[in-house]
N, C-alpha and C positions, 0 to 999 in steps of 0.2 A: 504493500500500500504506499510505503514511503517513496517509491519510485514512480508512482502513478502520474501519468501525463496530466497537466492542468486542464486540458480539454476534456479528458475522461472524467476528472473530478467534477468539473462544471456540469457535464452531462448527467452524472449520477445525482448531483445535488438538486438540479432542477427537476429531474424525474421524481426524486423523492418528495419534493415540494408538491408536485402535481398530484401525487397519490396520497397526500396527507390533508384530509378535509379540514383539520384544525388550522393548519397553516394557511390554506386557501381562503377560508371564510373569516379568519380573525380580523383582517383590515376592513372587511365589509361590516363588521360589528362595532366599529369604533364610534360611529355616530349615535347620538342620544335618540335619534329618530329611526334607528335601524330595527329590523325584526328581532335581532338578538336582544337589544335593549328592552323592547316591548315584552318579549317572552320572559326575559329574566326578571323584570319588574313584577309581572303577574305571578310567576311561580314563586319568587322570593317572598311575596306576601303570605303565601301559605306556610312558608317556613318560619318567618319572623313574627307573624301575627296570628297564626293558627287558623286562618280562614280557608274555606274550600273554594277552589277555582277550577273551571273547566275551560280549556282553550282548544280551538280548532285551527290547525295549520293547513292552509290550502295553497296549492300551486302545482304546476306540471312536474312530471318526473324529471329529476336532475336540477331542480331550481334551488336546492340547498335546504329543504325542510329538515331532513334527518340530521344533516351536518350541523346546522344552527342549534337544533335541539340538543345534540350531543355536547356542543360547546357550553350551552347553558347548564345542563345537568352536571357536566364535569366541573365547571366553575363553582356551582353551588355546593357540590360535594367536597370541594377543597375548602370553601369558606365555612361550611357547617358539617364537618366530617362525622359528627355524632348525631346529626339531626335529620338526615335525609336517607331514605331508602328508595331505590328505583325498582319498579315492577314493569317489565316490558313485554308486551303481547304483540303478536303478528296476526292481523286479521285473516290472512290466508291459511294460517296454521290453526288458530284458535277461534274458529268461526261459530262454535256453539258453546253453550254455558258450561256443560260438564268438562269439556276440554280446557276452557279458559280458567275455570276455578281450580282445576288440578294443576295447571301451570303456575297460577298465582301462589297456591299452597307450596309448590316445589321451590319457587324463588324465595318465599318467606322463610322456609326451612333452611335454605342455603345461607340466607343473610344472617339468620340467628343461630346457625350451627345446630339445627335440630334434625332428627331423623325424618325422612319423608317416606310415606307409604304409598306405593303405586296402586295398592289395592283398596285405598280409601274410597268410600262412596261419595256421591255428590253432596249429600247432607253432612257427612263428616267433614268434607273439605270446606263446606259453607260455614259450619260452626267454628272450625279451626281458624278460618280467615277472619271472621267477625271477632273472635277472641283476640287474635294477634293485632288486628287494627285497633281494638279498644285499648290494648296494652301500649301500643305505639302512641296513641293519643294521650294517654296518661303520662307517658315518658316524654311528651313534647317532641315526638319524632314525626316528621312529615313523610307521607308516602307519595311518590310521584308515579302515577299510572300513565303509561304511554299507550294510547289507542282507544281503550274502552271506558265506559261509564257504567257503574253499578249502583243501584239505588240503596242496597243494604249497607253501603259504606258511609252512611251519613254521620256516624259517630266518630269517624276518623278524620284527622287533619290530613287533607289530601289535595293534590293537584292532578287533574286528569288532562293529558295532552293527546288529542286525536290528530292523526296525520292522514291526509288524503290528497290524491292527485286531481280529483274533480273539483272545480270551483263551486259547483252546486251541491257538494256533498251534504251540507247541512239540511238541504231540502229533502234528502232521502231518509232522514232520521224520523223517528216517532215524534209526535208533537211535544210530549213531555220532556224528551231529551233535547229536542231542537231548541227549546226555550233557554236551556242552560248555556248554549253556545251562541245565543243571538247577539250578545255584546262582546264575545270573546273570539273573534275571528281575526287571524293574521294572514294576509295574502303575500305570497312570495312571487313578486313580479320580476320580469327580466331586468338585469342591471342596466343602469344608465350609461351613457357614453363616458362620462367622467369616471364612473366606477370601474368600467372596463379598462380605461387607460391606467388607472391606479392599480388595478389587479395585475395587468401585464407587467408593469414595473416591479411590483411586489414579487411576482413569480419568476421573472427572467433576469433581474439584476443580481449580480454577484455582490456579496457583502465585502466592504472595504477592509474591515477588521477580521481577516481570515487568513488561512494558510496559503492562499493563492498569491502568486507574484503580483505586486502592486501594479506593474505595468500592464499585465494581462487583464486584471480587473478593470482598469481604466479603459483599455481598448475594447473589452467585451461589452461593458455598459454603454460606451459611446456608440457602438454598433447597434445595440438594442434601441437606443434613442433614435438613431437615424432610420431604422426600420419602421418603428411605430409611428414616426411623424411623416413617413412617406405616404403621399396620396394614394399610390397604388396599393399599399398595404391596407389603408383605410377602406378603399373600395372593395378589396378582397374580403376584409373582415365584415363589412356590411353585407356583402353577398352571402357569406356563410351564416351570419346571424339572422338574415331574413328567413332562412329555412328552419333554424332551430336556435333560439336566443337564450337557452338555459345555460347556467354556469357550467354544468356538467359537459355539455357539448363543446363549449369553449375550451375546457380543459383537455378534452380528447383531441381537439384541433391543435392546440399548443404542443401536446405530447408527441403527436406525429411529426410536427415541424422540428421539434428539438431532437427527436430520434434520427432524423436525416442530416443532422449537423456534420459538417466536414471536420473530422478530428485532426487533420493535418493543419488546417488554418486555425482551428479551435474557436471559430466564430460562427454565429448564426447568419443566415443571409435571407434575402427576400425570396429566393428560389426555394428555400426550405419550406416556407409557408405556402408558396404556390403548389409545391408537390403535395403538401398535406391537404390543401383544399381539393385538388383534383382526385385524390384518393378517397376523400370522404363524400364527394358529390356522387350520388348514385345516378347513373345514366344507363338504365337497362336497354333502352331502345338503341342508343349509340353502340353499346356492346353487341347487340344483335346484328347490327349492320357490319360492324368491324370484324366480328369473328364467325358469324353463322351464315351470312348471306352468300349465295352463289352468284356468279357473274350475271346469269339471267335475271335473278331477283334484283340485282342492282339496276339493271336496265329498266325493269318494271317500275322501280321506285323513282328513277330519274324521269321516266315518262309521266308518271303521276304528278311529280313536282312541276314539270314543264307545263302540264295542263292547268295546274293551279296558277302558275305565273301568267298564263294566257287568260286568266280570269274566267276560266270555264267553271261555272258554279257547280255543275253536276257532271260526273263522269262514271263510267263503269268499265268492266273488263274489255268490252268491245272497243270503247274509246281509247283505252290504253294501248290495245293492239294496233289500232290505226296509227297512233303516235310512234309506236315501236317500229312499224313498217316504214313510216316516213323517215325515221332516223336511218334505218338500214338502207333505204333507197338513196338517201342523200350522201351517206358516207361509205357505202358499200362495206359495211362491217362483216366480219366473219362470224360474229356471234348472233346467228339468227336461228330460231327454233320454231317448231310447229306449234299451232295454237293449243293443242291438247297438252303439250309439255309446259307451255306458258301458263295454262290454267292451273296445273298442279303447283307451279312455283307461286302463283297468285294465292292459292289456298294456303300454302306453307307460310307465306307472309301474314296472312290473316290469323292463322293458328298461333303465331308468335306475337300477335297484337302489335305488329308494326303498321298494319292497315286494318280497317274495319268497315262494315257497312255503314253508310251515312245515316240510315234510319231503320226502324224496325218494321215499317210498312213494306209490303211487297214480298213477304216471306214465301209466298207461293211461287214467285218468279224463280227462274233458274239463276244461279249465283252470278253468272257472267253478265246478266242484264240489270242487276241491282246496283244502285249508286254506292260508290266507295269514297273513302277519304283517308288521307295519311294521318297516322298518329305520332309521327316523328317530325320535329321542327326542321326547318331548312338548315340551321347551323349544325344540328346534331347529324343530319344526313351528310352534309358536306364533310364534317370532321370524321365521321365513321368511314366514309369512302376514301378519304385521304390516308387513313391509317390501315385500310384493307390491304392485305398482302398481294392480291392479284387484281385490283381494280384497274380496268383499262383507262389510259389517259384520256381517251375520247369522252368517257362518261363525265369526268371532272370538267372538261371543256363544255359539254352540253349542259351541265348543271349550272355553270356560271353564265351561260348565255341563253 
């Protein structure tokens, strides 16, 4: 480890940061108006004042709900080590009362070093839980329940935190339960542009007071500033976040970019982020053209595109074949096939959803007479054909004109 290349150390450091939710979300928690501050204030009142609170955390997957909750619970358990007990339930695993009560009993036994019986009945677990919560209340110990709400826990000092990815999750609850969360909802919205800039600097900048050579740290951090201030990077980031604006997706994007860093130069580049963006953008239609289409199928796609450029609002297989014959007659191409072969290629494209019928009407008609349309954009078609291993040059010329 002592002989480790500074670039490798930097790579491992940044990867470790990206995989550590505590490090990632700590700066987003600094503001007094942050979700961290709101959640900690509500839960801490249960600890310090002995009141019961119910909180609902809502936001899309990857928005940081669980990470912020872990931060809050971790900080409270450090501040009040003898006053907080955490009970965590997963709605996918503990979806019915008997299973949930057994898991609560198990976690309480583990917390208080008691023997847990797997054979205990529902009533036995219920009585045990009530007794334990009563004792915790008398001992001024707060129970933090994550996910569920139980009426019988009224005698306990408790905070119940429910987490859900649906923004209308409270409307799915029973009326008596919904009322308890009506004023205790915290929304996890996409980070602002300022928060993203701050997060990028926090994640990618190397610490000055570290074992890295000072000259390398200065050069690395200067390069990061140049990249993040580049308009091309900003446009790239905007394109990426338009598809998925959660913090989790941003972390995956940065991780891929960092993983492609050149270890010889030891610096990140704009190309690293371009590579990451192209690898994360799913383009199944483009891949279908690039890897799966035969030469004949490429001809049919170009013919359909040319008909659209000519503003032909409706076309079918017969129209496409006329355009195909026109191309052959004009350029005397060697790639000319019989109509029945072309029809099979046409159906192959439809099966892979590169093209489709324009409307559901006319299902009684033969397929070659039904209106068709392309499901691939002009840019995807052009890019796919350019990277196709055997695409004839004439097709790219025909596509451009």
